[in-house]
N, C-alpha and C positions, 0 to 999 in steps of 0.2 A: 130254340129262340124263345118259345112260349115260357119255358122254365125261367130263363133269364129275365124276361119281362115281368113274370110273377114276382121274382125276387126284388126287382126294381120297385114295383108297386108296394110290396111289403115294407121295403126300406124307406120309401118316402112316407108311408103311413106312420112308421115309427118316428120319423122326424117331426111329422105333424103332431103326434102325441106329446113328444118332448117339448115342442114349442108351446102347445096348449098348457102343459103343466107349468112352464116358466111364466106364462102370462098370468096364471092364477096366483102366482107367488109375488108378482111384481106389479107396481102401479101402472096404470094405463099411460102410454106415451102420448104427449101432446105435440110432438115435433111435426112440423109440416113436411110434406113430400119433398125430396131433394129435387133441385133444378139442374138442368144440363150445365156442365162446366164450360167456361169459355173455350173456344178453339185455341189450341196451342198448349193446353195444360194436361193433355192426355198422357198418362204415364204407363198405361198398360198393365197395372198391377192390382187395380181395385177389384175386390171380390165381395164386398159387403152389400147387403140389401139396402135400398133406400129407407130412411127413417120412417117408421110407421107402416111399412109394407112387409108382408110375410111371404117370401117366394115359395114356401112349402105349402101354402094354403090359398092358392089362387089358380086361375086358368088363363090361357091366352085369350079366350073369348071375353072373360070378365075384365081383363086389362086392356082389351082392344089391341092386342099385339098380333099383327099379321106376319107370322114367321117366314113365309115365303118371300117377303121383302128382303130378308137377310141371307138368302141362298142364291147362288149363281151356278149355272151349268153351261159350259161353252158350246154344247151341242145345240142350244136353243137360240143362238145369236148369229148374226151375219159376220163373216170373216173380213179382216182387213190386213193390210201389209204394214209391217214395222221394220225399221232398219233396212228398207229397200229390198227385202226378200223374205223376211220371216212372215209366214202366214199365221195370223193371230186371231183368236176368238176370245173376246172378253169373258171373264168369269164374274168379277165384281168391278164396279166402276164408282167414280166419285159421286157423292150425294150426301144427304143428311139423314143419319140413322134415327134421329129423334122425332121425326114427323113421318106420317105415311107417305109412301112414294113408290116408284117403279121397282120391280124385283131386281135385286142386285146392285142398285144405285145407293150404296150405304157407306162409302169410304169418306171419312173426314180428312185424313192426312195422306192417303195414297191416291195416285191417279187411276191406277187399275191393277187388277190381277188378271192374267190371261194365260191361255195355252198357246205356246208359240211352236210352230213346226217349220223346219227347213227340209225341203224335199230332197230326195237322194241325189247325190253328185251335184248339188247346187251350192251357191255361195251368195252372201250379201256383199254389197260394195263396202269399201272402207269409209265409215261415216262417224261423225260425232254428234251427240244430241245433248241438249242443255239439261234434261232431266237425269235423275239417277236411276239405275236399274239393278235388279237382282235376278239372276237366272239359276234355275235348278234343273239339271239334266235328268229326265226320267228314263228315257230310252234312246238308243241310237249311238252313233259315234261321229266325231268330227273334230274340228279345231277352231279355236278362237285366237285371233292375233290383233295386235295394235299397229301393224305396219313394220315393226322392228323385232318383236318377239312373239312366240306362240305358246298356246297351252292345249294339250289334248283333252278332248271332251268324251265322257262316257257317263253311265249311270252313277249318280252320287256326286258329280262335280258341281260345285256351287260357285257362282261368280258375282262379285260386287263391283259394279262398274260406275265410276264417278261421272259427273256431268262434264261435257266438253272433251272427253277422252276418246280418241279414235278407237273403233273396234270393227272387226269383220268376223262373221261366222262362216265356216266351211263344213259341208257335209261330205265326209270322205267315204261313206258307205253306200250300199244299195238299199238301205232302209231309211225311213224318215228319222230325223233328229227331233225328238219331242222334248220340250222344256216348259216349266212354269216360269212366267215372266212377271215381275212386280216392278211398277214404275211409280216414282214420286218426285216432287219438285226438288231442285237444288236447295241445300241449306248450309248452315255455317259449319257443321261437323263432317261434311263430306270429305272423304279421303282424296288424294291427288292421283293415285295410280290404281290399276286394276288389281283386285285381290281374288285369287282363286284357291278354293279349298276342296279337298277330297273328303267328303263326309265319312266315308268308310274308314278313314284313318283317325277320325276324331275320337277322343275318349267320351264316355258317358258323363253327363253332368247332373242328371236327375234320375232317381230310382223311386218308383212307386209314387210319383207325384199325383195328387188327386186319385188315390187308391192304386192305380196300375200303370200310369204313363211312364215310359222309359224314354229319356231324351238325350240328344246330343246338341250342345250349344254351338251353332254354326257361326253366327255373327252377332256382335254386340256393339254398343256405342264406341267401345275402344277400337273397333275396326272401321269406324266412320258410318255405322248403321244407325238410323234413328229407330230406337226401340231395340228389339232383339229377334233373332231368327233361330228356331230350333227344328230339328228333325225329331218328331214325336212318334213313338211306337207303342202299340197296344197288343199284348200277346193274346193267343187264342183263348176263347171262352172267358173273356174278362170285360169289364167296362170301367170307365172313368167315373169319379165321383161327381154328381151333378152340382153345379154352383153357378151363381150369377156374376155379372160384372157391372161396375158403376159407370155413371156418366163420364164421358171423356175417354174411355178405354176403347182402343181399336185392336181387337184380337181376331185374326183371320186364320182359319184352318182350311188348307187345301189338301184333298185326298190324292195321294200319288201312287198308291197301290191299285192293281186292277180289281174289278168287281165293285159291288155296292155294299154299303154298311148302314144299319139303322142308327140314326142320330137323334137324341132327345133335344128339343128346343122348347122349353116351357112345358106345357101340358100335352104336346104333340110329338109324334115321331115322323121323321122323313128318311127315306132311303137315299143316300148320297153316293153316286157312282164316282169312278176315277175322274180326276180333274175338276170335279165340282168343289165348291168352297162355301163356307158360311162365316159371317161375322157374328160373334157372340153379341146378342143385343145389349147395348150399353145402358140399360134402364134400371139395373139394380134388382130386378124381380124375375127375369126370365132365365131359368136354369138351362145349362147345356151340358151334354155328355155324349160320348161315343160308346157304342156297344159292339164288341167283336164277337159274333156268333159262330165264327169258323172254329173248327176243332184242330186245324193244322196251320193256318196262315196267320202271320203277324201283319197287322194293318199299320200303315205309316201316313203321316201328315207333314206337310211343310207348314210350320207355325210361324206367323209373323205378328208381333204385338208391339204396341207403343203408341206414341202420339207425335206431336210436332215439337220434339225435344231439340233445343238449340245448344245445349252444353254437354260435352262428352262426360261419360261416367269414368271413374278411375279404372285402371286396368284390373282385370279379374286376377285373383290370386288364389292359391290353394287354401289360404286362411279363410276365404269367403265361403268355402264349401261347408254346408251344414248337414250333410248326410242324406240329402234327398228326402225320401219318405220315412226315414228312420227317426226323425225328430231332431231338435236342436242339439248340437254338440256331438251327435253320433257320427263320427267320421267313417267313411267307407273308402278303402284304398282303390276301389274300382271307379270311383267318381272323381273327376278332376275338372277344375276351372282355372288351373294354372295356365297363364297366357303362354308360357314357354312350351308347355305340353301341347296346347291347342295349335301353336304355330308350326308344330311338326307336321301338321296336316296341310300346310300351305304348299301349293304346287308352284314351283319355280318356272318362269318362262324360259323357253329355249330360243336361241337366235333364229330368226325367220330366214329360211333359205330362199 
């Protein structure tokens, strides 16, 4: 790990040197610092620094950025019940990321990220809730049903549940059913029926994004999701390229693999355990990156990004693929965003007996 952190320091120093050289060759900027975008305009893709600010030559202390505000760990909060039987502990909650506030209360467009557990041989009642939900099964086995059809649950199953649609969770095993739960208000692009996908059957859609991230695109706006959901993987002894996000961006990383991993947030590192999450600070200056120091294990995150988008994006097609980290136009047969291929990972409901 010391060697990886040394490389990180050397790399950031090189960026600083390049930035300084560019400044010596260019006239000084007179642009004023960027202001937060109005709520509802977050698109989840901004990565540029705010005008007049250099994220490679600043610190959290100098910028008055308290990075622990942007981190949540469910082991540190009181549990509550959701769906009449899911034992939940919030990871991140609704709040304003642009002003100092309580730890974890930083979500502009989502209601909460939480760890949800259904105890062995237990079930929830058949309920409908006005908000929208995303569930990702981390461990355990069970069943989801809507009163007429059912879907088997196991690791890698991801569910997009619209508002006001009946749902019931059943734990069919002797072990807890553990899931990541994301909740947000109903909106115009919400789908009308439950969509279930097996992430293990999805093709990869990104290769070496931000240096080393390998991703599967789970849900997009074409599925009725505000923003996009990915399963992001980081191979052993690698790290992602540090980069910042602009105002209005809501990008949340929830760690779903066991153990802890060092994560860079601005000028500081934090060790983030399983089920913890962070919001990439949307200030244009605080870099973030994960570092996998394991020599054998691949680390994984549930990535949810976007804002309060009200209009659906056009369906993904193979032509939209630009080769992941290989550069524009460099097609890769292992990478696919063709909706027909993605739909092959859909899990069909079975008649409820």
